[in-house]
N, C-alpha and C positions, 0 to 999 in steps of 0.2 A: 054866232053861230048857234048850229040848231040843237038844242040837247038832245032831240028825241034821236041821236044816230046811234045805230053798236059802234062800242070803240072793240080795243083791239084787247083779249085780255090775255091773251098769246101773242107774239113775236110775228108768228109765221099767221097771225089773222088780219094780217095788215097790207099781204098780197091782194086776198078778195078781197078786201072791201075797195082797194081804188079798181081793181077793176070791177064790183060793184058801181062804184061813181063812176068812174070816168065812163061809161058808160051809160049811166044815166044820165053824161053831161052837166052835172054837178061839181062844179071847180071851188066850190068852201069847203067844200064835203072832204073830197083829195088835202087840200093846206093843213083842215082839221084833224090829218094823222103824221103830222110834221108839231117839231115844237116849236114855239116859238119864234125861236133863233136858229131850225137850220139846215142844211147844207147839203144843197142841190148839184152836184157837177154835171148839169143840163141848163142850157142845150152843147152840145158836147165843142170841149175848147175852152168854155164858161165855166162861170161858179154862179147860183143862183144865190145869196145869205137872205132867209128870213122866212116866215111864215108866209105875211102880207105878198111879198116880192115871188112865190113860189105859186098863191091862188091867181097871181098874175100869170104866170106861166099856162098856168091849169084854164084861165080862165082861153088863155087863146088854143090851146091843143084844143080844150073840148067846143070850141068853135067852129073845130075841120070836120065833128062829126065820126071825131074812131071807135074802133069797137075791138076791143081787146081781149084776149081770151088770158083764163087762169094757166099760167105757165106749170113744169114741174118744178117744185121747187128743189134745191138739197135739203142738208140737215146744216139744222141752227145750231149755230157755235153760244153759246150763254158763261156769260162773267158775272156775277151775283146780277144785277139792274142788265145789263150790259149785253145783247144778241146783236153778232153776225148774222143777217141774214144771204139768201142768194137764191135767182133761180138761172135756169139755162133756154135765155130767150126763145120761143121758136120763131123772132125776126133774123137772123143768126146774126146779130147784135152784138158777139164776144161774151154779154154776159151779164148782170145784173148784182149791186148787189147793195147792205144799206145794216148801217146799224139802229138799233136801234134801244131808246129806254124805260123801264117803269117808268112808270107814272105815282107818285103818291097813294091813291086811289088803285092802283096796282094792273091798271091798261098799260099799254105799251101808244109810243111815238116815237116815230121814226128820226134821228137827228144825224143822220149824213145816210148819202141816200148819192152811189153813181149810177144812173139807171141805164147806162148804153159802156161800162168796161169793156176795151178792148178791139176801139172798132177802129176803125180806119191798115193804111198798110203795110202800118206796123205791127196789127193782132198775130198771135201765132198759138 
């Protein structure tokens, strides 16, 4: 991975870095925001496990040339080295929630990510 990339110094930084990297088409940089054994609830109805699998998912996503905007964050909940972050999505998918963990160097990485919580007819 590119060691010159910015790291998240606070859990809230991850969302901003995510948007910057997806808009730059940087799938490897996106995957670098996740721990090695992270779990992502995406694609909808499926689970993607591990940084390498997540990178593969992002490679497909950025090849479609998406453009993301930074979304309004909800207050972060912290417990020691864990943080729950969430945003209200601009695309109406119901909600996004992530759990990040503080790393030994003080930076933060995602360990759990549900980018489209509450989608579908049962959402309320």
